[in-house]
C-alpha positions as CSV (number, residue, x, y, z in Angstrom):
1,Y,9.0,-56.1,31.1
2,L,6.0,-55.6,28.5
3,R,5.9,-51.9,29.9
4,R,9.8,-51.3,29.0
5,T,9.5,-53.4,26.0
6,H,6.4,-51.3,24.5
7,E,8.5,-48.1,25.6
8,T,11.6,-49.0,23.7
9,L,9.5,-49.7,20.6
10,G,8.1,-46.4,20.7
11,A,11.8,-45.3,20.5
12,L,12.4,-47.5,17.6
13,E,9.6,-46.0,15.5
14,G,11.3,-43.0,15.9
15,G,13.9,-44.2,12.8
16,L,17.6,-44.7,12.5
17,S,18.6,-41.6,11.4
18,D,18.7,-40.2,15.3
19,L,19.9,-43.5,16.2
20,T,23.3,-44.3,14.4
21,G,24.5,-40.4,12.9
22,V,25.9,-42.5,10.1
23,P,26.4,-40.5,6.3
24,D,23.6,-41.9,4.2
25,P,24.3,-40.8,0.6
26,D,22.3,-43.4,-0.8
27,G,19.5,-43.7,1.5
28,A,20.1,-47.3,1.9
29,F,19.9,-46.5,5.8
30,G,16.7,-44.5,5.5
31,A,14.7,-46.9,3.3
32,M,15.7,-49.7,6.1
33,G,14.3,-47.2,8.7
34,E,11.1,-47.0,7.2
35,V,10.9,-50.9,7.2
36,M,12.4,-51.0,11.2
37,Q,9.6,-48.2,11.8
38,R,6.9,-50.3,10.3
39,D,8.0,-53.6,12.2
40,A,8.1,-51.6,15.3
41,R,4.7,-50.1,15.2
42,D,3.5,-53.7,14.5
43,T,5.5,-55.2,17.2
44,R,4.2,-52.4,19.6
45,A,0.6,-53.1,19.0
46,A,1.1,-57.2,19.6
47,V,2.7,-55.8,23.1
48,G,0.3,-53.4,23.6
49,L,-2.6,-56.3,22.9
50,T,-0.6,-58.4,25.6
51,M,-0.8,-55.9,28.0
52,A,-4.2,-54.8,28.0
53,Q,-5.6,-58.4,29.3
54,S,-6.6,-59.0,32.8
55,A,-4.2,-62.1,32.7
56,I,-1.1,-62.8,31.2
57,S,-0.8,-66.8,30.5
58,S,2.5,-68.2,29.4
59,Q,0.8,-69.2,26.3
60,L,-0.2,-65.4,25.4
61,I,3.3,-65.0,26.0
62,D,4.9,-67.8,23.7
63,N,2.4,-66.6,21.0
64,L,4.0,-63.4,21.4
65,N,7.6,-64.3,21.6
66,A,6.5,-66.5,18.1
67,S,5.2,-63.2,16.2
68,I,6.5,-62.6,12.9
69,H,6.2,-59.0,13.7
70,F,8.6,-59.4,16.4
71,R,10.8,-61.8,14.7
72,A,10.7,-59.5,11.4
73,L,11.6,-57.1,14.1
74,L,14.7,-58.6,15.1
75,T,15.5,-59.8,11.9
76,D,15.8,-55.6,10.8
77,L,18.0,-55.0,13.9
78,F,20.5,-57.9,13.1
79,L,20.8,-57.0,9.7
80,I,21.2,-53.1,10.5
81,D,23.7,-53.7,13.1
82,E,26.1,-56.0,10.9
83,A,25.6,-53.3,8.0
84,L,26.6,-50.7,10.4
85,K,29.4,-52.2,11.7
86,T,30.7,-52.5,7.7
87,T,30.0,-49.1,6.9
88,L,31.3,-47.7,10.7
89,A,34.7,-49.7,9.8
90,S,34.9,-48.3,6.3
91,V,34.3,-44.4,7.6
92,S,37.1,-45.0,10.3
């Protein structure tokens, strides 16, 4: 799971433009994409640190799950998801 999470975070570091295909005339999605990229990079570093350990304890995983980086990235994704729903509904 950690390896797949690490790989997926690498893909998120690529940004939103490739993922959404949504018009972004005012640059709001682009700006939020930059935030998401930073948070994905930070989260990926935390996952990488966890993966580098010779033994992974439940305490280590609990700390990873509680990481502010992971929480920020999840919040970014929830925000982007809702914004995309609104944007796509208005385009249709």
